[in-house]
C-alpha positions in Angstrom: 128.3 -80.4 76.3 128.1 -76.4 76.6 126.7 -74.3 79.7 123.1 -73.2 79.5 121.1 -70.3 81.5 119.3 -71.2 84.2 115.8 -70.6 82.6 116.9 -72.1 79.5 115.4 -75.6 78.1 117.9 -78.5 77.1 116.6 -81.6 75.2 116.7 -85.0 76.3 119.1 -85.5 74.0 122.3 -83.1 75.5 121.6 -85.1 78.8 121.1 -88.6 77.8 122.6 -90.7 75.7 120.8 -93.8 75.6 117.5 -94.6 74.0 116.1 -96.8 76.4 116.6 -93.8 78.8 115.1 -91.9 76.5 111.9 -93.7 76.2 111.5 -93.4 80.6 112.3 -90.0 80.7 110.4 -88.1 77.4 106.9 -88.1 79.7 108.7 -86.0 82.2 109.1 -83.2 79.4 105.4 -83.4 78.8 104.2 -81.4 82.2 101.5 -78.4 82.4 103.5 -76.0 84.9 101.9 -73.7 87.4 104.6 -71.3 88.2 107.5 -73.9 89.3 104.5 -76.8 90.3 103.1 -79.3 87.9 99.8 -80.5 87.5 99.0 -84.3 87.9 95.4 -86.6 88.6 94.6 -89.5 90.3 94.5 -92.8 87.8 92.8 -94.4 90.8 89.8 -94.5 93.2 90.8 -94.4 97.2 94.6 -93.4 96.4 96.4 -92.5 99.8 97.9 -88.9 100.0 100.4 -90.0 103.0 102.2 -87.5 106.0 105.7 -88.9 104.3 106.9 -90.7 101.8 106.5 -94.2 103.5 104.0 -97.2 102.9 102.9 -97.0 106.5 103.0 -93.3 107.0 99.6 -91.4 108.6 96.8 -91.0 105.5 96.0 -87.4 105.6 93.8 -87.4 102.6 92.2 -89.9 99.9 91.8 -89.3 96.5 89.1 -90.3 93.8 89.6 -91.4 90.6 90.2 -87.9 88.5 91.1 -85.9 91.1 93.6 -83.2 90.6 97.1 -82.3 92.3 99.4 -80.1 92.5 102.5 -81.7 92.4 106.0 -79.5 93.5 109.0 -81.0 91.2 111.9 -80.2 93.6 110.3 -82.5 96.4 109.9 -86.1 95.6 111.8 -89.6 95.6 111.8 -92.1 93.2 108.4 -94.0 94.4 106.6 -90.5 95.7 105.2 -87.3 94.4 104.9 -84.5 96.8 101.3 -82.7 96.2 98.9 -80.5 97.3 95.1 -80.7 97.3 92.8 -78.7 98.9 95.6 -77.1 101.3 96.5 -80.6 102.5 100.5 -81.3 101.4 101.4 -84.9 101.5 102.7 -88.2 99.5 101.5 -90.5 96.9 102.7 -93.3 95.3 103.8 -92.2 91.4 102.1 -94.3 89.6 98.9 -93.5 90.9 98.9 -90.3 89.6 98.9 -89.1 85.6 101.1 -86.3 84.5 98.6 -83.5 82.4 100.1 -81.9 79.1 
């Protein structure tokens, strides 16, 4: 693979050879970026924003269906996005956040 500049985009084909992996990663490249953050929308009612990326962690905010959050793509786990909503920072299960186009 040719070396790229830090700001140069690369295609999924350049980093993923398996077609099944491409299908999984395809939605990730369709993001609405604000600076280096991503906009997400809660896709259910009463989505818990937690203090830590753990289902037993303190709830710091509750999202309603359609609420907009800012996602920090540099700080996420396998199951959780780190989000900011109304100056509250916490973690939300990825299954409850849809990435906007």
